[in-house]
C-alpha positions in Angstrom: 0.0 191.6 92.2 -0.1 188.3 94.2 1.1 185.0 92.8 -1.7 182.7 91.6 -0.6 179.1 90.9 -3.7 178.7 88.7 -2.6 181.6 86.4 1.1 182.4 86.7 4.0 180.3 85.3 6.1 178.6 87.9 8.2 175.5 88.4 7.6 172.6 90.7 10.1 170.2 92.1 9.6 166.5 91.5 10.7 165.0 94.8 10.7 161.5 93.2 13.2 162.3 90.4 15.0 165.4 91.6 13.9 167.3 88.5 12.0 170.6 88.0 8.8 170.8 86.0 7.6 174.0 84.3 3.9 174.7 85.0 2.1 177.1 82.6 -1.6 176.9 83.5 -2.5 180.0 81.4 -1.3 178.2 78.2 -4.4 176.0 78.2 -6.4 179.1 77.2 -4.8 179.2 73.7 -7.0 178.2 70.7 -6.3 174.8 69.1 -6.3 174.4 65.3 -3.8 171.5 65.3 -4.1 167.8 65.0 -7.2 166.1 66.3 -7.3 162.4 67.0 -10.1 160.1 65.9 -12.3 159.3 69.0 -11.7 155.8 70.3 -14.6 153.5 69.5 -15.9 151.4 72.4 -17.3 148.7 70.0 -15.3 145.5 69.8 -16.2 141.9 69.3 -15.8 139.4 72.2 -13.6 137.4 69.9 -11.6 138.5 66.9 -10.3 135.7 64.6 -7.6 138.1 63.2 -6.3 139.1 66.7 -2.9 137.7 67.6 -3.9 137.6 71.3 -7.3 135.9 71.3 -7.5 132.3 72.5 -6.7 129.7 69.9 -5.4 132.1 67.4 -2.0 132.0 65.6 0.4 134.8 66.6 2.6 136.7 64.1 5.6 134.5 64.9 3.7 131.3 64.1 2.9 130.1 67.7 -0.7 129.3 68.5 -2.3 130.6 71.7 -4.0 128.0 73.9 -7.7 128.2 74.5 -7.2 130.1 77.7 -10.2 131.2 79.8 -8.7 133.5 82.3 -5.2 135.1 81.9 -2.4 134.0 79.6 1.4 134.8 79.6 3.9 134.2 76.9 7.4 135.3 75.9 7.2 138.3 73.6 7.6 137.0 70.0 9.4 140.3 69.2 11.2 140.9 72.5 13.2 144.1 72.9 15.5 142.2 75.4 17.0 138.7 75.2 18.6 136.6 77.9 21.3 135.0 75.7 23.1 138.1 74.4 26.9 137.6 74.5 28.7 140.0 76.9 30.4 142.9 75.1 31.6 146.4 76.1 33.7 149.0 74.4 34.4 152.7 74.9 35.6 153.9 71.5 37.8 156.9 71.0 37.9 159.2 74.1 35.0 157.1 75.5 32.6 158.9 73.1 31.3 155.8 71.4 30.5 153.6 74.3 28.3 150.6 74.0 27.6 147.4 75.9 25.2 144.6 75.8 22.1 144.4 77.9 20.4 141.1 78.8 16.8 140.5 79.8 13.4 138.9 79.1 10.1 140.3 77.8 6.7 138.8 78.4 3.2 139.6 77.3 0.2 139.2 79.8 -3.3 138.8 78.4 -5.7 140.0 81.0 -8.8 138.3 79.6 -9.8 136.0 76.8 -12.5 138.6 75.9 -11.3 140.9 73.1 -13.7 143.6 74.1 -12.5 144.0 77.7 -10.2 146.6 79.2 -9.2 146.8 82.9 -12.0 149.4 83.3 -14.5 147.0 81.9 -13.4 144.1 84.0 -14.9 143.1 87.3 -12.7 143.7 90.5 -12.2 139.9 90.8 -10.9 139.7 87.3 -8.6 142.7 87.9 -7.4 141.0 91.2 -6.5 137.9 89.1 -4.3 140.2 86.9 -2.7 141.8 89.9 -1.8 138.3 91.3 -0.3 137.4 87.9 1.8 140.6 88.0 3.1 139.5 91.4 3.8 135.9 90.3 5.6 137.1 87.2 7.6 139.7 89.0 8.6 137.2 91.7 9.8 134.7 89.0 11.7 137.2 86.9 13.2 138.9 90.0 15.1 135.8 90.8 17.1 136.3 87.6 17.0 140.0 86.7 17.7 143.1 88.7 14.8 145.2 87.4 11.3 144.0 86.6 9.0 146.5 84.8 5.2 145.8 84.7 3.4 148.1 82.4 0.5 148.6 80.0 0.1 150.9 77.0 -3.6 151.3 76.5 -5.0 152.6 73.1 -3.6 153.4 69.7 -2.6 156.9 70.9 -0.1 155.3 73.3 1.3 153.0 70.8 -0.6 149.8 71.6 -0.1 147.4 68.7 -3.2 145.4 69.6 -6.5 146.4 71.2 -6.9 143.0 73.1 -6.6 143.7 76.9 -2.9 143.1 77.7 0.2 144.4 79.3 3.9 143.6 79.3 6.7 142.8 81.7 10.2 143.7 80.7 13.1 142.5 83.0 16.7 143.4 82.6 20.1 143.1 84.3 20.2 146.8 85.4 18.0 149.7 86.4 16.7 152.0 83.6 17.5 155.7 83.6 14.2 156.9 85.2 14.4 154.2 87.9 18.0 155.3 88.7 16.7 158.8 89.5 13.9 157.4 91.8 16.4 155.1 93.5 18.8 157.9 94.3 16.1 160.2 95.6 14.4 157.5 97.8 17.6 156.3 99.2 18.7 159.8 100.1 15.3 160.7 101.6 15.1 157.7 103.9 18.7 158.3 105.1 18.0 161.9 106.0 14.4 161.6 107.2 14.2 158.1 108.5 11.0 157.3 106.5 10.4 156.4 102.9 9.7 159.4 100.7 6.4 158.1 99.3 5.2 157.1 102.7 5.6 160.6 103.9 4.2 162.1 100.7 1.1 159.9 100.7 0.3 160.9 104.3 0.8 164.6 103.3 -1.7 164.3 100.4 -4.2 162.4 102.6 -4.1 165.3 105.1 -4.4 168.1 102.5 -7.1 166.4 100.4 -6.5 168.6 97.4 -5.2 166.1 94.9 -6.8 162.8 96.1 -8.9 161.2 93.3 -9.7 157.7 94.7 -8.8 156.0 98.0 -9.6 153.1 100.1 -8.1 151.5 103.3 -4.9 150.3 101.5 -4.4 152.5 98.4 -4.4 156.1 97.3 -4.6 157.5 93.7 -3.6 161.2 93.6 -2.6 163.8 91.0 1.0 164.3 92.0 2.1 167.8 92.8 4.7 167.6 90.1 2.4 166.2 87.4 3.4 166.8 83.8 0.6 165.1 81.9 -2.8 166.8 82.1 -4.6 163.9 83.9 -1.6 162.2 85.4 -2.1 160.1 88.5 0.1 158.3 91.0 -1.0 155.2 92.8 0.6 154.6 96.2 0.0 152.4 99.3 -1.9 154.2 102.0 -1.4 152.1 105.0 2.1 150.7 105.3 5.6 150.5 103.7 5.6 148.1 100.8 8.8 148.0 98.8 7.7 145.8 95.9 4.6 144.6 94.1 5.5 141.1 95.2 5.0 142.1 98.9 1.3 142.8 98.7 -0.9 140.6 100.9 -4.4 139.3 99.9 -6.3 142.3 101.3 -4.0 144.8 99.6 -4.3 142.9 96.3 -8.1 143.0 96.5 -8.1 146.7 97.5 -5.7 147.5 94.6 -8.1 145.8 92.1 -11.0 147.9 93.5 -9.0 151.1 93.3 -7.9 150.4 89.7 -11.5 149.7 88.7 -12.7 153.0 90.3 -9.8 155.1 88.8 -10.0 153.7 85.3 -13.8 154.0 85.1 -13.4 157.7 86.1 -10.9 158.1 83.2 -13.3 156.5 80.7 -16.3 158.5 81.9 -14.4 161.8 81.8 -14.6 162.2 78.0 -16.9 159.2 77.4 -14.2 157.3 75.6 -11.8 154.4 76.2 -9.2 156.6 77.8 -5.7 155.9 76.5 -2.8 155.8 79.0 0.6 154.3 79.8 0.6 152.8 83.3 3.6 151.1 84.9 4.8 149.9 88.3 8.0 150.9 90.1 9.4 149.2 93.2 12.6 148.2 94.8 15.0 146.4 92.4 16.2 142.9 93.0 19.9 143.2 94.0 20.2 139.5 94.7 19.1 138.5 91.2 21.3 136.2 89.2 21.9 139.1 86.7 22.3 142.5 88.5 24.6 145.1 87.2 25.4 148.1 89.4 22.4 147.5 91.8 23.1 148.2 95.5 21.6 146.4 98.4 19.3 148.1 100.9 17.1 149.8 98.4 14.0 148.3 99.9 14.4 150.5 102.9 13.7 153.7 100.9 11.5 152.3 98.1 7.8 152.4 98.2 6.0 150.5 95.4 3.9 152.9 93.2 2.3 153.1 89.8 2.5 156.0 87.3 -0.5 156.6 85.1 0.2 158.9 82.1 -2.8 159.6 79.9 -2.1 161.8 76.8 -5.4 163.5 76.4 -5.4 167.3 77.0 -8.8 168.9 76.8 -11.1 166.3 75.0 -11.1 162.8 73.6 -9.6 164.2 70.3 -7.0 166.7 71.5 -3.8 165.3 73.1 -0.7 166.8 74.7 2.5 166.7 72.7 6.0 166.5 74.3 7.8 168.6 71.7 9.9 171.7 71.3 11.0 173.2 74.7 9.8 170.0 76.5 12.2 167.9 74.4 15.0 170.5 74.4 14.7 172.2 77.8 12.4 170.9 80.5 9.2 169.0 80.9 6.3 171.5 80.9 2.8 171.0 82.3 -0.3 172.6 80.8 -2.9 171.2 83.2 -6.6 171.0 82.6 -8.2 174.2 83.9 -11.4 175.0 85.7 -12.7 178.5 86.2 -12.0 179.8 89.7 -9.7 176.9 90.6 -6.9 177.9 92.9 -4.4 175.3 91.6 -4.3 173.5 88.3 -3.8 170.0 89.8 -6.9 170.5 92.0 -8.9 171.1 88.8 -7.6 167.7 87.5 -8.6 166.0 90.7 -12.1 167.5 90.5 -12.4 166.6 86.9 -11.8 163.0 87.7 -14.2 163.2 90.6 -17.1 164.7 88.8 -18.6 165.1 85.3 -17.5 168.1 83.3 -20.7 168.7 81.4 -24.4 168.5 82.0 -24.8 165.4 79.8 -22.4 163.3 82.0 -24.4 163.1 85.2 -26.7 160.7 83.5 -23.7 158.3 83.3 -22.6 158.5 86.9 -24.1 158.7 90.3 -22.7 161.6 92.3 -22.3 162.5 96.0 -21.4 165.9 97.3 -19.2 166.1 100.4 -20.1 168.1 103.4 -18.4 171.3 102.2 -20.0 171.0 98.8 -16.6 171.7 97.3 -16.1 168.4 95.4 -18.4 165.9 93.7 -17.2 162.3 93.6 -18.3 159.9 90.8 -19.4 156.6 92.3 -20.9 153.3 91.1 -22.9 153.3 87.9 -26.6 154.1 88.0 -27.2 151.0 85.9 -25.6 148.9 88.6 -27.7 150.4 91.3 -30.9 150.2 89.2 -30.3 147.2 86.9 -34.0 146.9 85.8 -34.3 150.5 84.7 -33.6 150.3 81.0 -34.0 154.1 80.7 -30.9 154.7 82.8 -27.9 154.8 80.4 -24.8 152.9 81.6 -21.5 154.6 82.1 -19.1 154.1 79.3 -16.8 151.7 81.2 -19.5 149.3 82.4 -21.2 146.4 80.7 -24.9 146.1 81.4 -25.7 144.0 84.5 
């Protein structure tokens, strides 16, 4: 018997964290009689008078939003971190009851005044405006805090407390646990290989072409070799070493907006639903910040800015992956989306995001077959190419022209 990565259990090394991931592709064959989520409705008003984030509305804490017409940023009314916590540290008996204060700031970013928007439904110029705001906020907070975390929880399934299009920025005086792992691995790699880890890895994936989902001149969205979530993707620069989100130039910012649009539309069209996900940016910390605990200089030499996209859906819009049991007690385990005859599970994921999975979805996307015929890529909506043809249904993630 020969080893088949699409059938046999094996483990894969996450080069970014130094941890192993158990891959069990055959487990996706098991029948499912467990919990099914309610499908996400794509219907929402452009303005909701009961929404805490819509322009002009009163928030839960009593503050009133301005009548903003683009983006809007405010300090989180229920912030998990605060800047004025008094310093305190204690170890307890035998250092078993250690605790210490953490300082930071939390902000909320509204992407659009429209309640019915998502990043996938926004135009690239609108997304670029959001990317610029991420940069401005990270630059401002990075002057005071060692770590700045830009992220978005999209959808009820990922714990979003409000459907209005928004994200968050948490900043704190030290690196979180996951970031510490990435910092160590990237520092070690650049010291031993002379190049940043993710620069080398991005070039490897571009050459192999197996896990690339979307790409342009400046950015690459891939299914990472060590993916845990069924439709997980990693967004990395494709052209140069960029330590932080704040280091993007205008062309890279515009290209990132275009790539986010293309990737998130593919997610939405996959199961014809507003695809839930958690997405967050990692980049070099700010060791020179006013508040920086245990952060070393020189991290920018090994760090490459990147975004993790973690969608929870497993096999349909109503069945999700649960991180429970062995995955909580032992090791993260991947049960990837499967496709018959696929050599490797992550290739099936990449293909799924490239092409429709059923015969009813081609009406929602235009497709192009590459020279080998091995992969079909979803492109722009038919409705956008033929705006006067009312008989052509639009893709889920697009508004009518």
